[in-house]
C-alpha positions as a Markdown table, in Angstrom:
| # | Residue | x | y | z |
|---|---|---|---|---|
| 1 | Met | 1.8 | 15.5 | -22.2 |
| 2 | Asn | 3.6 | 16.6 | -19.1 |
| 3 | Asp | 0.9 | 18.3 | -17.0 |
| 4 | Thr | 1.4 | 17.0 | -13.5 |
| 5 | Arg | -2.1 | 18.1 | -12.5 |
| 6 | Arg | -4.0 | 16.0 | -15.0 |
| 7 | Tyr | -6.4 | 13.3 | -13.8 |
| 8 | Val | -5.9 | 9.7 | -14.8 |
| 9 | Pro | -8.4 | 6.9 | -14.0 |
| 10 | Gly | -9.1 | 7.3 | -10.3 |
| 11 | Leu | -5.9 | 9.2 | -9.6 |
| 12 | Leu | -4.3 | 12.6 | -9.5 |
| 13 | Leu | -0.8 | 12.6 | -10.9 |
| 14 | Gly | 0.8 | 14.4 | -7.9 |
| 15 | Val | 4.2 | 15.7 | -6.9 |
| 16 | Ala | 4.6 | 13.7 | -3.7 |
| 17 | Thr | 7.4 | 11.2 | -3.9 |
| 18 | Leu | 7.9 | 8.1 | -1.8 |
| 19 | Leu | 11.4 | 8.6 | -0.6 |
| 20 | Gly | 13.4 | 5.7 | 0.8 |
| 21 | Ala | 10.8 | 2.9 | 0.5 |
| 22 | Cys | 12.8 | -0.3 | 0.7 |
| 23 | Ala | 16.0 | 1.7 | 0.6 |
| 24 | Ser | 18.6 | 2.0 | 3.3 |
| 25 | Arg | 17.9 | 5.6 | 4.1 |
| 26 | Pro | 15.3 | 7.2 | 6.5 |
| 27 | Val | 11.9 | 8.3 | 5.3 |
| 28 | Gly | 11.1 | 11.9 | 6.0 |
| 29 | Asp | 7.9 | 13.8 | 5.5 |
| 30 | Val | 7.0 | 12.5 | 2.1 |
| 31 | Gly | 4.8 | 14.7 | 0.1 |
| 32 | Arg | 2.8 | 17.9 | 0.6 |
| 33 | Thr | -0.6 | 18.2 | 2.2 |
| 34 | Pro | -3.3 | 19.4 | -0.1 |
| 35 | Gln | -5.5 | 22.3 | 1.1 |
| 36 | Pro | -8.3 | 21.0 | 3.3 |
| 37 | Thr | -11.5 | 20.3 | 1.4 |
| 38 | Gln | -14.8 | 18.8 | 2.3 |
| 39 | Arg | -14.6 | 15.2 | 1.3 |
| 40 | Ala | -17.3 | 12.8 | 2.5 |
| 41 | Gly | -16.0 | 11.1 | 5.6 |
| 42 | Ile | -12.4 | 11.9 | 5.1 |
| 43 | Asp | -10.3 | 14.0 | 7.5 |
| 44 | Ser | -8.7 | 16.2 | 4.8 |
| 45 | Ser | -6.1 | 17.6 | 7.3 |
| 46 | Arg | -4.4 | 14.2 | 7.2 |
| 47 | Leu | -4.4 | 13.7 | 3.4 |
| 48 | Glu | -1.5 | 13.7 | 1.0 |
| 49 | Leu | -1.2 | 13.2 | -2.7 |
| 50 | Ala | -0.4 | 9.6 | -3.7 |
| 51 | Pro | 3.3 | 8.9 | -3.9 |
| 52 | Ile | 4.6 | 9.4 | -7.5 |
| 53 | Asp | 5.9 | 5.8 | -7.7 |
| 54 | Tyr | 2.4 | 4.5 | -6.8 |
| 55 | Thr | 0.9 | 6.9 | -9.4 |
| 56 | Arg | 3.2 | 5.6 | -12.1 |
| 57 | Phe | 2.2 | 2.0 | -11.1 |
| 58 | Cys | -1.5 | 3.0 | -11.5 |
| 59 | Leu | -0.9 | 4.5 | -14.9 |
| 60 | Arg | 0.4 | 1.1 | -16.0 |
| 61 | His | -2.2 | -1.0 | -14.0 |
| 62 | Ala | -5.3 | 1.1 | -13.6 |
| 63 | Gly | -7.4 | -1.8 | -12.5 |
| 64 | Glu | -5.1 | -2.5 | -9.6 |
| 65 | Cys | -5.7 | 0.9 | -8.1 |
| 66 | Glu | -9.5 | 1.0 | -8.2 |
| 67 | Leu | -11.0 | 0.9 | -4.7 |
| 68 | Gly | -14.5 | -0.4 | -5.4 |
| 69 | Val | -16.7 | -0.2 | -2.4 |
| 70 | Pro | -15.1 | 2.3 | 0.0 |
| 71 | Asp | -14.2 | 1.4 | 3.6 |
| 72 | Ala | -14.7 | -2.4 | 3.2 |
| 73 | Leu | -13.8 | -4.7 | 6.0 |
| 74 | Ile | -13.1 | -8.4 | 5.5 |
| 75 | Ala | -14.9 | -10.9 | 7.6 |
| 76 | Leu | -12.0 | -13.0 | 8.9 |
| 77 | Thr | -13.4 | -16.5 | 8.6 |
| 78 | Pro | -11.0 | -19.5 | 8.9 |
| 79 | Asp | -11.2 | -19.9 | 5.1 |
| 80 | Val | -10.4 | -16.3 | 4.4 |
| 81 | Glu | -7.6 | -16.4 | 7.0 |
| 82 | Ala | -6.1 | -19.5 | 5.3 |
| 83 | Glu | -6.3 | -17.8 | 1.9 |
| 84 | Ile | -4.5 | -14.7 | 3.2 |
| 85 | Glu | -1.8 | -16.9 | 4.8 |
| 86 | Arg | -1.4 | -19.0 | 1.6 |
| 87 | Ile | -0.9 | -15.9 | -0.6 |
| 88 | Asn | 1.4 | -14.2 | 1.9 |
| 89 | Gln | 3.7 | -17.2 | 2.1 |
| 90 | Gly | 3.6 | -17.9 | -1.6 |
| 91 | Val | 4.6 | -14.4 | -2.6 |
| 92 | Asn | 7.3 | -14.2 | 0.1 |
| 93 | Ala | 8.7 | -17.6 | -1.2 |
| 94 | Arg | 8.4 | -16.8 | -4.9 |
| 95 | Ile | 10.0 | -13.4 | -5.2 |
| 96 | Arg | 13.7 | -13.2 | -4.4 |
| 97 | Pro | 14.7 | -10.2 | -2.3 |
| 98 | Ser | 16.5 | -7.4 | -4.1 |
| 99 | Lys | 17.5 | -3.9 | -3.0 |
| 100 | Gln | 17.2 | -2.7 | -6.6 |
| 101 | Ile | 14.9 | 0.3 | -6.7 |
| 102 | Gly | 12.7 | 0.5 | -9.8 |
| 103 | Asp | 9.2 | 0.5 | -11.1 |
| 104 | Trp | 6.6 | -1.4 | -8.9 |
| 105 | Arg | 6.0 | -4.8 | -10.6 |
| 106 | Ile | 3.5 | -7.5 | -10.1 |
| 107 | Asp | 5.1 | -11.0 | -9.6 |
| 108 | Pro | 8.7 | -10.3 | -10.7 |
| 109 | Ala | 11.4 | -13.0 | -10.2 |
| 110 | Ser | 13.1 | -10.7 | -7.8 |
| 111 | Gly | 12.1 | -7.4 | -6.2 |
| 112 | Asn | 11.9 | -5.1 | -3.2 |
| 113 | Cys | 9.0 | -4.4 | -0.7 |
| 114 | Asn | 7.1 | -2.5 | -3.4 |
| 115 | Asp | 6.9 | -5.5 | -5.6 |
| 116 | Tyr | 5.9 | -7.9 | -2.7 |
| 117 | Val | 3.1 | -5.5 | -1.7 |
| 118 | Val | 1.5 | -5.0 | -5.1 |
| 119 | Thr | 1.8 | -8.7 | -5.9 |
| 120 | Lys | 0.1 | -9.7 | -2.6 |
| 121 | Arg | -2.6 | -7.1 | -3.1 |
| 122 | His | -3.1 | -8.3 | -6.7 |
| 123 | Glu | -3.5 | -11.9 | -5.7 |
| 124 | Leu | -5.8 | -11.1 | -2.7 |
| 125 | Met | -8.1 | -9.0 | -5.0 |
| 126 | Ala | -8.1 | -11.9 | -7.6 |
| 127 | Ser | -9.3 | -14.2 | -4.8 |
| 128 | Gly | -12.3 | -11.9 | -4.3 |
| 129 | Leu | -11.2 | -9.7 | -1.3 |
| 130 | Pro | -12.3 | -6.0 | -1.6 |
| 131 | Ala | -9.6 | -3.6 | -2.8 |
| 132 | Ser | -10.5 | -0.9 | -0.2 |
| 133 | Ala | -9.7 | -3.4 | 2.6 |
| 134 | Leu | -6.2 | -4.0 | 1.1 |
| 135 | Leu | -4.2 | -0.9 | 1.7 |
| 136 | Ile | -0.5 | -0.2 | 1.0 |
| 137 | Ala | 1.2 | 1.5 | 4.0 |
| 138 | Val | 4.4 | 3.3 | 4.4 |
| 139 | Val | 6.3 | 2.6 | 7.6 |
| 140 | Lys | 9.7 | 3.2 | 9.1 |
| 141 | Thr | 11.5 | 0.2 | 10.5 |
| 142 | Pro | 13.2 | 0.3 | 13.9 |
| 143 | Ala | 16.5 | 0.8 | 12.0 |
| 144 | Gly | 15.0 | 4.0 | 10.4 |
| 145 | Glu | 14.6 | 2.6 | 6.9 |
| 146 | Gly | 11.5 | 3.2 | 4.8 |
| 147 | His | 9.4 | 0.2 | 4.0 |
| 148 | Leu | 6.1 | -0.8 | 2.5 |
| 149 | Val | 3.7 | -3.3 | 3.9 |
| 150 | Leu | 0.1 | -4.4 | 3.1 |
| 151 | Leu | -2.6 | -3.7 | 5.6 |
| 152 | Val | -5.5 | -6.1 | 5.4 |
| 153 | Arg | -8.5 | -4.5 | 7.1 |
| 154 | Thr | -10.7 | -7.1 | 8.9 |
| 155 | Asn | -13.6 | -7.1 | 11.3 |
| 156 | Arg | -11.0 | -8.3 | 13.9 |
| 157 | Gly | -8.4 | -5.5 | 13.3 |
| 158 | Asp | -5.7 | -4.8 | 10.7 |
| 159 | Leu | -3.4 | -7.5 | 9.7 |
| 160 | Val | 0.1 | -6.7 | 8.3 |
| 161 | Leu | 1.6 | -8.7 | 5.4 |
| 162 | Asp | 5.3 | -8.1 | 5.2 |
| 163 | Asn | 8.1 | -9.5 | 3.1 |
| 164 | Leu | 10.6 | -9.2 | 6.1 |
| 165 | Thr | 8.8 | -11.8 | 8.1 |
| 166 | Ala | 6.7 | -15.0 | 7.3 |
| 167 | Asp | 4.4 | -14.2 | 10.1 |
| 168 | Ile | 1.2 | -12.2 | 9.6 |
| 169 | Arg | 1.0 | -9.8 | 12.5 |
| 170 | Arg | -1.6 | -7.5 | 14.0 |
| 171 | Arg | -0.7 | -3.9 | 13.4 |
| 172 | Ala | -0.2 | -3.3 | 17.1 |
| 173 | Asp | 2.3 | -6.2 | 17.2 |
| 174 | Thr | 4.8 | -4.6 | 14.9 |
| 175 | Arg | 7.7 | -2.3 | 15.8 |
| 176 | Tyr | 7.1 | 0.0 | 12.9 |
| 177 | Ala | 6.5 | 3.7 | 12.9 |
| 178 | Trp | 3.4 | 4.2 | 10.8 |
| 179 | Leu | 3.7 | 7.1 | 8.4 |
| 180 | Lys | 0.8 | 6.9 | 5.9 |
| 181 | Arg | -1.5 | 4.5 | 4.0 |
| 182 | Gln | -3.8 | 4.5 | 1.0 |
| 183 | Ser | -7.1 | 6.1 | 1.6 |
| 184 | Ala | -9.9 | 3.5 | 1.7 |
| 185 | Arg | -12.3 | 6.1 | 0.3 |
| 186 | Asp | -10.4 | 8.0 | -2.4 |
| 187 | Ala | -7.7 | 6.6 | -4.6 |
| 188 | Thr | -6.3 | 10.1 | -5.3 |
| 189 | Tyr | -5.1 | 10.5 | -1.7 |
| 190 | Trp | -3.1 | 8.7 | 1.0 |
| 191 | Glu | -3.7 | 9.4 | 4.7 |
| 192 | Arg | -1.0 | 10.2 | 7.3 |
| 193 | Met | -1.3 | 7.8 | 10.2 |
């Protein structure tokens, strides 16, 4: 079945493509904006269809793409902060960096930023953190390369988990240009930032 408009669990198989993520080429305007609609609490003028590589990942791992309670924030207690740090360091140490572009994979031996992000998200959700507070974001590095990071939405601001650094930083403390992120309310869409 090759109907690119069909619905799959929680997702619309779209035509947007995530160009350049983890590659050594600039990310341009990735995807097309759907016609504005009335969606509860979502500024539809900033919405895009999910990147096709993310959609393919969700077809293979539907449970990984469910949001659960929309717009959750994580209470950043010392224990939660330690768990986020443990998972970030563990995944960064365990996956060997590779520039190979391919399907997004959970916990491969080697991989690119896509693999780091979905592995961290998977482990954080398994530790009990809400999926809608763990959002994949597309950024552009200072060198102009496309890259994916994981935003952890907390009651003390967004934290950035990144395979290019061991440090967990506040979003404002990065030098990235922020392009888009998963919607915390509707798994079908991503939001321009």
